[in-house]
C-alpha positions as CSV (number, residue, x, y, z in Angstrom):
1,M,-25.3,12.2,-6.7
2,E,-26.3,9.3,-9.0
3,T,-28.8,10.8,-11.4
4,K,-32.2,9.1,-11.5
5,S,-31.3,6.8,-8.7
6,I,-33.6,8.0,-5.9
7,K,-36.6,5.7,-5.8
8,L,-40.2,6.9,-5.3
9,K,-40.4,4.7,-2.3
10,T,-37.7,6.7,-0.6
11,V,-39.6,10.0,-1.3
12,I,-42.9,8.6,0.0
13,I,-41.5,7.1,3.2
14,S,-39.3,10.1,3.9
15,S,-42.2,12.6,3.4
16,A,-44.6,10.5,5.5
17,S,-42.0,10.1,8.3
18,V,-41.4,13.9,8.5
19,I,-45.1,14.7,8.5
20,I,-46.0,12.0,11.1
21,L,-43.1,13.1,13.4
22,D,-44.2,16.8,13.2
23,V,-47.9,15.8,14.0
24,M,-46.9,13.5,16.9
25,V,-44.7,16.2,18.4
26,S,-47.4,18.8,18.2
27,A,-49.9,16.4,19.8
28,L,-47.6,15.1,22.6
29,F,-45.8,18.4,23.5
30,P,-48.2,21.3,23.8
31,K,-46.7,24.8,23.6
32,G,-44.9,25.8,26.7
33,I,-43.4,22.5,27.8
34,F,-40.1,23.2,25.9
35,P,-38.8,26.4,24.4
36,A,-40.0,26.3,20.8
37,I,-36.6,26.6,19.3
38,V,-35.2,23.8,21.5
39,L,-38.1,21.5,20.5
40,L,-37.6,22.3,16.8
41,G,-33.9,21.5,17.1
42,I,-34.7,18.1,18.6
43,I,-37.3,17.4,15.9
44,R,-34.8,18.3,13.1
45,M,-32.1,16.1,14.6
46,I,-34.5,13.2,14.7
47,E,-35.6,13.9,11.1
48,I,-31.9,13.9,10.0
49,S,-31.4,10.5,11.6
50,L,-34.6,9.1,10.1
51,L,-33.9,10.4,6.6
52,I,-30.4,8.9,6.7
53,L,-31.6,5.6,7.9
54,I,-34.3,5.5,5.2
55,V,-31.8,6.3,2.4
56,L,-29.4,3.7,3.8
57,K,-32.1,1.1,3.9
58,I,-33.7,1.7,0.5
59,E,-30.9,3.2,-1.6
60,K,-28.2,0.9,0.0
61,G,-25.9,3.8,0.8
62,L,-25.7,7.6,1.0
63,S,-23.9,8.1,-2.3
64,P,-27.2,8.5,-4.2
65,I,-27.9,11.7,-2.3
66,G,-24.3,13.0,-2.6
67,L,-23.2,12.2,1.0
68,T,-19.9,10.3,1.3
69,L,-16.9,10.7,3.5
70,K,-14.6,11.6,0.6
71,A,-17.1,14.3,-0.4
72,V,-16.9,16.2,2.9
73,I,-13.7,18.3,2.3
74,P,-14.3,19.0,-1.4
75,G,-17.9,19.8,-0.6
76,I,-17.0,22.3,2.1
77,K,-14.4,24.0,0.0
78,K,-16.7,24.4,-3.0
79,G,-19.6,25.4,-0.7
80,I,-17.5,28.2,0.6
81,L,-16.6,29.4,-2.9
82,W,-20.2,29.3,-4.0
83,S,-21.2,31.2,-0.8
84,V,-18.5,33.9,-1.4
85,G,-19.6,34.3,-5.0
86,F,-23.3,34.6,-4.2
87,G,-22.4,36.9,-1.3
88,L,-20.7,39.3,-3.7
89,I,-23.6,39.2,-6.1
90,T,-26.0,39.9,-3.3
91,A,-23.8,42.8,-2.0
92,I,-23.9,44.4,-5.5
93,A,-27.6,43.9,-5.8
94,F,-28.2,45.5,-2.3
95,S,-26.0,48.4,-3.3
96,I,-28.0,49.0,-6.4
97,M,-31.3,48.8,-4.4
98,Y,-29.9,51.2,-1.8
99,L,-29.1,53.7,-4.6
100,A,-32.6,53.3,-5.8
101,N,-33.9,54.0,-2.2
102,I,-35.2,50.5,-1.8
103,D,-34.8,48.9,1.7
104,A,-33.4,45.5,0.7
105,F,-33.1,44.3,4.3
106,K,-36.9,44.0,4.5
107,L,-36.5,41.0,2.1
108,I,-34.2,39.1,4.3
109,G,-34.9,40.3,7.8
110,S,-35.6,37.7,10.5
111,R,-37.3,38.2,13.8
112,L,-34.8,37.0,16.5
113,P,-35.6,36.0,20.0
114,K,-34.7,38.5,22.8
115,D,-33.6,35.9,25.4
116,Q,-29.8,35.2,25.1
117,N,-30.2,31.5,25.5
118,D,-33.0,31.3,22.9
119,L,-30.8,33.4,20.6
120,I,-27.9,30.9,20.8
121,F,-30.3,28.0,20.1
122,Y,-31.8,30.0,17.3
123,F,-28.4,30.3,15.6
124,V,-27.5,26.6,16.1
125,V,-30.9,25.2,15.0
126,G,-31.8,27.7,12.3
127,G,-28.3,28.2,11.1
128,I,-26.9,24.6,11.2
129,I,-29.3,21.8,12.1
130,G,-32.2,23.0,10.1
131,P,-30.2,23.5,6.8
132,V,-28.7,20.0,7.1
133,A,-32.2,18.4,7.5
134,E,-33.7,20.5,4.7
135,E,-30.9,19.8,2.2
136,I,-31.0,16.0,2.9
137,F,-34.8,16.0,2.1
138,F,-35.3,18.8,-0.5
139,R,-32.1,18.3,-2.5
140,G,-30.8,14.9,-1.7
141,I,-34.1,13.0,-1.7
142,L,-36.7,15.1,-3.5
143,Y,-34.4,16.7,-6.1
144,G,-32.6,13.4,-6.6
145,F,-36.0,11.8,-7.5
146,L,-37.2,14.6,-9.7
147,R,-33.9,14.7,-11.6
148,R,-35.1,11.9,-13.9
149,F,-37.5,14.4,-15.4
150,G,-34.6,16.8,-16.3
151,A,-32.6,19.4,-14.4
152,V,-35.0,22.3,-15.0
153,V,-38.0,20.4,-13.8
154,A,-36.2,19.2,-10.8
155,I,-34.9,22.7,-9.9
156,L,-38.3,24.3,-10.3
157,L,-40.4,21.6,-8.4
158,S,-37.9,21.1,-5.6
159,T,-37.7,24.9,-5.2
160,A,-41.5,25.2,-5.2
161,A,-41.7,22.6,-2.4
162,F,-39.0,24.3,-0.5
163,A,-40.8,27.7,-0.7
164,V,-44.1,26.1,0.4
165,F,-42.3,24.6,3.4
166,H,-41.3,28.2,4.4
167,P,-44.5,30.3,4.3
168,V,-44.1,34.1,5.0
169,G,-47.7,35.0,5.6
170,S,-49.4,36.5,2.5
171,G,-46.2,37.5,0.9
172,I,-44.1,35.8,-1.7
173,P,-41.1,33.9,-0.1
174,I,-38.6,35.6,-2.4
175,T,-35.6,34.7,-0.2
176,Q,-36.6,31.0,-0.1
177,I,-37.2,30.9,-3.9
178,I,-33.8,32.4,-4.7
179,G,-32.2,30.1,-2.1
180,G,-34.0,27.0,-3.3
181,I,-32.8,27.7,-6.9
182,L,-29.2,28.4,-5.7
183,F,-29.1,25.2,-3.6
184,A,-30.5,23.1,-6.4
185,V,-28.2,24.5,-9.1
186,S,-25.1,24.1,-6.9
187,Y,-26.1,20.5,-6.2
188,E,-26.7,19.9,-10.0
189,F,-23.2,21.2,-10.9
190,E,-21.2,19.7,-8.0
191,K,-23.1,16.4,-7.4
192,N,-22.1,16.8,-3.7
193,L,-24.8,17.5,-1.0
194,F,-22.2,19.2,1.3
195,V,-22.1,22.1,-1.2
196,P,-25.7,23.3,-0.8
197,I,-25.5,22.4,2.9
198,V,-22.6,24.9,3.3
199,I,-24.3,27.5,1.2
200,H,-27.6,27.1,3.1
201,T,-25.8,27.3,6.5
202,S,-23.7,30.3,5.6
203,G,-26.8,32.1,4.1
204,N,-29.0,31.5,7.2
205,L,-26.2,32.6,9.6
206,S,-25.6,35.7,7.5
207,I,-29.3,36.6,7.5
208,F,-29.4,36.2,11.3
209,L,-26.3,38.3,11.8
210,L,-27.6,41.1,9.6
211,S,-31.0,40.9,11.5
């Protein structure tokens, strides 16, 4: 990540592209034509391609968002370490909540599809494809732009945007807020987008398995 390097133009065009794509898909593909999770997976893959192309065109490369070939292996290794560390902290917190007769699983529970094929797609899309698309946008692009205002501001604002993108009805998206902060902090420390991608992926898959 090259601090302060993400241009406003990149943020605007990326945001507009994602919004326009979602609106077009909703208009052209009414509910029922494709299984919802399959359609979501297709949308997210197109978004990943669009975001990468936009960054390549405007930023002249992927290094400004922490995506380079030499960053892959170190990013995966560090992402696993961050995931294990956060997993241990979460396990301790859940144990304390259990002793206090608090059902912690209500905070992270996810409603899974009953159909086996849909369940497989759910794990692939929600556990892998979705996190990649979200990390490219929220951390690579949005956080990369906001970083010029300081790390704290960038962490708070990118996390707020991430939480708004994941509404949970009338409740507070606690899991998304904690996750957003963790992803942003790991990105700030490691300067490697593969780190929050691995943490985000492992976190989502863990939640699905627990559910």
